[in-house]
C-alpha positions in Angstrom: -32.9 10.6 -10.2 -33.4 14.3 -11.2 -31.0 17.2 -10.7 -31.2 20.8 -11.4 -30.3 20.2 -15.1 -32.2 17.1 -15.9 -32.1 13.4 -15.2 -29.0 11.8 -13.8 -28.1 8.2 -14.8 -25.2 6.7 -12.9 -22.9 4.1 -14.4 -21.3 1.5 -12.3 -19.5 -0.3 -15.2 -20.1 -1.2 -18.8 -19.1 -4.8 -18.8 -22.3 -6.5 -19.8 -25.6 -6.0 -21.7 -27.6 -5.4 -18.5 -26.2 -1.8 -18.2 -27.9 -0.9 -21.5 -31.1 -2.5 -20.2 -30.9 -0.1 -17.2 -30.5 2.9 -19.5 -33.6 1.8 -21.4 -35.6 1.6 -18.2 -34.4 5.0 -17.2 -35.3 6.6 -20.5 -38.9 5.5 -20.0 -39.1 8.1 -17.3 -37.5 10.9 -19.3 -39.5 13.6 -21.0 -38.5 15.3 -24.2 -36.7 18.4 -23.3 -35.0 16.9 -20.3 -31.2 16.4 -20.6 -30.0 13.0 -19.4 -26.7 13.3 -17.6 -24.6 10.2 -17.6 -22.5 10.2 -14.5 -19.4 8.0 -14.8 -18.0 8.8 -11.4 -18.2 5.2 -10.3 -17.5 3.6 -13.7 -15.3 0.5 -13.4 -14.8 -2.2 -16.1 -15.3 -1.2 -19.7 -15.7 -4.2 -22.0 -17.0 -4.4 -25.6 -20.2 -6.4 -24.6 -21.2 -3.5 -22.3 -19.8 -0.5 -24.2 -21.1 -1.2 -27.7 -24.8 -1.7 -27.0 -24.8 1.2 -24.7 -23.3 3.5 -27.4 -25.8 2.2 -29.9 -28.7 2.9 -27.5 -27.5 6.5 -26.8 -27.3 7.2 -30.5 -30.8 5.8 -30.9 -32.2 8.1 -28.3 -30.3 11.1 -29.7 -31.9 10.4 -33.1 -35.3 10.4 -31.4 -34.7 13.9 -30.0 -33.3 13.3 -26.5 -30.2 15.1 -25.2 -27.3 13.8 -23.2 -24.5 15.2 -21.2 -21.7 13.5 -19.2 -20.0 14.2 -15.9 -17.1 12.7 -14.0 -15.9 10.8 -17.0 -12.4 9.3 -16.3 -9.8 9.0 -19.2 -10.3 5.2 -19.7 -14.0 5.7 -20.3 -13.5 8.8 -22.5 -11.0 6.8 -24.7 -13.8 4.2 -25.5 -15.9 7.0 -27.3 -19.0 5.4 -25.8 -20.9 8.6 -26.0 -19.7 9.6 -29.4 -18.6 6.6 -31.5 -15.6 7.0 -33.9 -16.4 7.5 -37.6 -14.6 5.5 -40.2 -13.9 8.6 -42.3 -11.9 10.0 -39.4 -9.4 7.1 -39.2 -5.8 8.1 -39.8 -3.2 5.3 -39.9 -0.7 5.4 -37.1 -2.5 8.3 -35.4 -6.0 7.0 -34.6 -6.5 4.4 -31.9 -8.3 1.5 -33.6 -9.0 -1.0 -30.8 -10.6 -0.6 -27.4 -13.0 2.1 -28.6 -16.4 2.1 -30.4 -16.8 2.6 -34.1 -19.9 3.4 -36.1 -20.1 2.1 -39.6 -22.8 3.2 -42.1 -22.5 0.9 -45.1 -20.9 -2.3 -46.3 -17.8 -0.5 -47.5 -17.1 0.9 -44.1 -17.8 -2.5 -42.5 -15.2 -4.0 -44.8 -12.7 -1.3 -44.0 -13.1 -1.8 -40.3 -12.9 -5.6 -40.6 -9.7 -5.3 -42.6 -8.1 -2.8 -40.1 -9.1 -5.1 -37.2 -7.4 -8.1 -38.8 -4.2 -6.0 -39.3 -4.3 -4.9 -35.7 -4.7 -8.4 -34.5 -1.9 -9.9 -36.5 0.4 -7.1 -35.5 -0.3 -7.4 -31.7 -1.0 -11.1 -31.0 0.7 -14.2 -32.2 -2.2 -16.4 -33.5 -2.2 -20.1 -34.0 -3.1 -21.7 -37.3 -6.5 -20.7 -38.7 -7.4 -18.1 -36.1 -6.8 -15.1 -38.4 -8.6 -16.7 -41.3 -11.6 -17.7 -39.1 -11.9 -14.2 -37.7 -11.3 -12.6 -41.1 -14.3 -14.5 -42.5 -16.7 -14.3 -39.6 -16.1 -10.6 -38.6 -17.3 -9.1 -41.9 -20.2 -11.5 -42.2 -21.5 -10.5 -38.7 -20.9 -6.8 -39.3 -22.7 -7.0 -42.7 -25.7 -8.7 -41.1 -26.7 -5.2 -39.9 -27.5 -4.2 -43.5 -28.7 -7.6 -44.8 -31.2 -8.4 -42.0 -31.7 -5.8 -39.3 -33.0 -2.8 -41.3 -30.8 -0.6 -39.2 -29.1 2.4 -40.8 -25.7 1.7 -39.2 -23.8 -0.7 -37.0 -21.4 -0.4 -34.0 -18.3 -2.5 -33.3 -15.5 -2.6 -30.8 -12.5 -4.9 -30.5 -10.2 -5.4 -27.5 -6.9 -7.3 -27.8 -5.3 -8.7 -24.7 -1.8 -9.4 -25.8 -0.4 -11.3 -22.8 -3.5 -13.5 -22.5 -3.5 -13.9 -26.3 -7.3 -13.2 -26.4 -9.5 -11.1 -28.7 -12.9 -9.8 -27.7 -15.3 -8.3 -30.2 -18.9 -7.0 -30.0 -21.1 -6.0 -32.9 -24.5 -4.3 -32.2 -27.3 -2.6 -34.1 -30.7 -1.0 -33.1 -32.6 -2.8 -35.9 -35.7 -5.0 -35.8 -34.0 -8.0 -34.1 -33.5 -11.6 -35.2 -36.9 -12.9 -34.3 -38.8 -10.2 -36.3 -36.3 -10.5 -39.2 -37.0 -14.2 -39.5 -40.8 -13.7 -39.0 -40.9 -11.2 -41.9 -38.7 -13.3 -44.1 -39.7 -14.3 -47.6 -41.8 -17.5 -48.0 -38.8 -19.3 -49.6 -36.5 -18.6 -46.6 -35.3 -21.8 -44.9 -37.0 -21.1 -41.6 -38.9 -23.3 -39.2 -41.7 -20.9 -38.2 -42.6 -22.9 -35.1 -39.1 -22.1 -33.7 -39.8 -18.3 -33.9 -42.4 -18.1 -31.1 -39.8 -17.3 -28.5 -36.9 -14.9 -29.1 -34.1 -17.2 -27.9 -35.2 -20.1 -30.0 -35.4 -17.7 -33.0 -31.7 -16.9 -32.3 -31.0 -20.6 -32.2 -32.7 -21.0 -35.5 -30.8 -18.1 -37.1 -27.5 -19.9 -36.1 -28.4 -23.0 -38.1 -26.4 -23.4 -41.4 -28.2 -22.0 -44.4 -31.0 -20.2 -42.4 -31.5 -16.7 -43.6 -34.1 -14.0 -43.7 -33.2 -13.2 -47.3 -34.6 -16.3 -48.9 -32.1 -17.8 -51.4 -30.2 -14.6 -51.9 -27.9 -15.3 -48.9 -26.3 -18.5 -47.9 -27.0 -17.8 -44.2 -23.7 -18.9 -42.9 -22.6 -15.8 -40.9 -23.8 -16.7 -37.4 -23.4 -20.4 -38.1 -19.8 -20.1 -39.1 -19.1 -17.8 -36.2 -20.7 -20.2 -33.7 -18.7 -23.2 -35.1 -15.4 -21.3 -35.2 -15.9 -20.1 -31.6 -16.9 -23.7 -30.5 -13.9 -25.3 -32.1 -11.6 -22.6 -30.7 -13.0 -23.0 -27.2 -14.1 -19.4 -27.0 -17.4 -17.7 -25.9 -20.3 -16.4 -27.9 -23.3 -14.5 -26.6 -26.2 -13.1 -28.7 -28.8 -10.8 -27.3 -31.7 -9.9 -29.6 -35.0 -8.4 -28.5 -36.0 -10.2 -25.4 -33.9 -13.3 -26.2 -30.5 -14.3 -24.9 -28.4 -17.1 -26.4 -25.0 -18.4 -25.3 -22.7 -21.3 -26.1 -21.6 -21.2 -22.5 -23.0 -22.7 -19.3 -25.7 -20.0 -18.9 -29.1 -21.1 -20.1 -30.5 -19.4 -23.2 -33.8 -17.8 -22.4 -36.5 -15.4 -23.4 -37.2 -12.7 -20.8 -40.6 -11.1 -21.4 -39.8 -8.4 -18.9 -36.6 -7.3 -20.6 -36.8 -3.8 -21.9 -36.2 -3.0 -25.6 -35.8 0.2 -27.4 -39.0 -0.2 -29.4 -41.0 -3.5 -29.7 -42.0 -2.8 -33.3 -38.9 -1.7 -35.2 -36.0 -1.4 -32.8 -35.6 -4.6 -30.7 -31.8 -4.4 -31.3 -29.2 -7.2 -31.6 -25.8 -7.6 -29.9 -23.3 -10.3 -30.9 -20.4 -10.7 -28.5 -17.6 -13.2 -28.8 -14.1 -14.0 -27.6 -11.4 -16.0 -29.4 -8.4 -17.7 -27.8 -5.6 -16.9 -30.3 -3.5 -19.6 -28.7 -5.9 -22.3 -29.9 -5.9 -23.4 -33.6 -9.2 -23.3 -35.6 -9.9 -24.0 -39.2 -12.7 -22.1 -41.1 -13.3 -25.2 -43.3 -14.1 -27.2 -40.2 -16.4 -24.4 -39.0 -18.3 -24.3 -42.3 -18.2 -28.0 -42.9 -16.6 -27.9 -46.3 -13.2 -28.3 -47.8 -11.2 -25.2 -48.5 -7.8 -24.6 -50.0 -5.3 -21.9 -49.0 -5.5 -18.9 -46.6 -7.2 -15.6 -47.3 -4.8 -14.0 -44.9 -1.8 -15.1 -47.0 -3.3 -14.1 -50.4 -2.2 -10.5 -50.2 1.5 -11.5 -50.1 1.4 -14.6 -52.3 3.3 -14.5 -55.6 2.5 -16.3 -58.8 5.4 -18.7 -58.0 3.6 -19.8 -54.8 5.9 -18.3 -52.2 5.1 -15.3 -50.0 6.8 -12.0 -50.4 6.7 -9.1 -47.9 7.5 -5.6 -49.3 9.5 -4.1 -46.4 9.1 -0.6 -47.9 5.4 -0.9 -47.0 6.5 -1.1 -43.4 8.7 2.0 -43.6 6.9 3.8 -40.8 8.1 1.0 -38.5 11.8 0.9 -39.6 13.2 3.1 -36.9 11.0 1.8 -34.0 11.6 -1.1 -31.7 8.0 -0.9 -30.6 6.7 -1.1 -34.1 9.4 -3.7 -34.9 7.7 -6.0 -32.4 4.4 -5.7 -34.3 6.2 -6.5 -37.6 7.8 -9.6 -36.0 4.4 -10.7 -34.7 2.9 -10.3 -38.2 5.7 -12.4 -39.8 5.1 -15.1 -37.2 1.4 -15.1 -38.0 2.2 -15.4 -41.7 4.2 -18.5 -40.9 1.5 -19.8 -38.5 -1.1 -19.4 -41.3 0.9 -21.7 -43.6 3.6 -19.7 -45.3 6.4 -22.2 -45.9 8.9 -19.5 -47.0 8.9 -15.8 -46.4 10.9 -13.4 -48.7 11.5 -10.0 -47.1 12.0 -7.7 -50.1 14.1 -4.6 -49.1 13.8 -2.9 -52.5 13.7 0.8 -52.1 14.4 0.7 -48.4 16.9 3.2 -46.8 19.1 2.3 -43.9 17.2 0.4 -41.2 17.9 1.0 -37.6 19.9 -1.6 -35.5 17.0 -1.7 -33.1 14.5 -2.6 -35.9 16.9 -5.3 -37.3 17.2 -6.8 -33.8 13.6 -6.6 -32.8 12.3 -8.1 -36.1 15.0 -10.4 -37.5 17.2 -11.1 -34.5 14.4 -12.1 -32.2 12.6 -13.9 -35.1 15.7 -16.1 -35.5 15.7 -16.9 -31.8 12.0 -17.7 -31.7 12.1 -20.0 -34.8 15.6 -21.4 -34.1 18.5 -20.5 -36.3 18.2 -23.5 -38.6 14.4 -23.1 -39.1 14.9 -19.3 -39.6 17.6 -19.8 -42.3 15.4 -22.4 -44.0 12.2 -20.3 -44.1 13.0 -16.6 -44.0 15.0 -14.9 -46.8 16.3 -11.3 -47.2 16.2 -10.1 -50.8 17.4 -6.9 -52.5 18.9 -5.4 -49.3 21.8 -3.0 -49.6 25.2 -4.1 -48.4 24.7 -1.8 -45.4 21.3 -3.2 -44.5 22.4 -6.8 -45.0 25.4 -6.2 -42.7 23.1 -4.6 -40.0 20.7 -7.5 -40.2 23.3 -10.3 -40.0 25.0 -8.5 -37.1 21.7 -8.2 -35.2 20.9 -11.9 -35.8 24.3 -13.0 -34.6 24.2 -10.9 -31.5 20.6 -12.0 -30.6 21.4 -15.6 -31.1 24.1 -15.3 -28.5 22.1 -13.3 -25.9 18.7 -14.9 -26.5 15.3 -13.2 -26.0 
């Protein structure tokens, strides 16, 4: 539809890949010089699997010289940054919203930064069962890095939503590169690829998921999508991959190649979207996902001491010390350390001023209730606390044990 100022494209929702397909169809009717107005007046659900590929497509068309405007954008849509993805350089800790909005990353370093920040956000907001954090920690960067290893895209896009009460995590990674099918077709002769499986886009995706398959020959172990698929399968979550005209899923919907499905550019920009959900209440082990034995937890390495116990420097949490809300995040992180296998946690209060009663209660008082007093005393230790802080902590624990959660 055209208006006095260009082409109007109305958005009903951004909760699946199909809405990006609709945009691509609309852009086929647009002439250079026209401004495409994205009308969000009827926009409903906003999920990563709809928001991220849409944001990537808008950026692609902008780089090709098209112009966009927006109208009737409600606050919940604006907060996703779907029309102008966040930049990693603009992130400010405790000020910038990290989850529930789209980020663009331009190199492997930015991918690693975002992956690390997402893991921190997850462990602060959702209590995760054993292995969930390590599995996500490994798979997330691998999938994000695929953008630079295989797609020939200049950047990638990512969004994570955390659903605290349901204990669910949803993530989507997208790029506007050459797509999985073409990446494998152009792979080096020594790549471990069954060429007969590359005739259709969805079977090419299935081939890419196999352990060891890579478009980089022997330079890459090819375990990114394989490890993700296995981790999601063990966890009971959902995984969907859309690349070019192929759709692949681990769910009940059939994987298929849709020859009529629109793509940005059949030659060099077929685009790929990887979308998955993890149930943080269901354990999963990355060693099971990868089919090999593995010792220890990457998640715990940052707090492990040479003596083999795990030490948390409370001074590093100083921004949280006066806040009950932030205290809840600290408690969740401590529970995740224990869930990941930490037998003993030493909370080092060196250099910490006076903590608030609300923080002591929210973190240590409630932690004692959740673990039970005997288990808490056996596994959680306070070290180097001033007499004032130790008194505040013990009083908070005693009161909370009487009142319960």
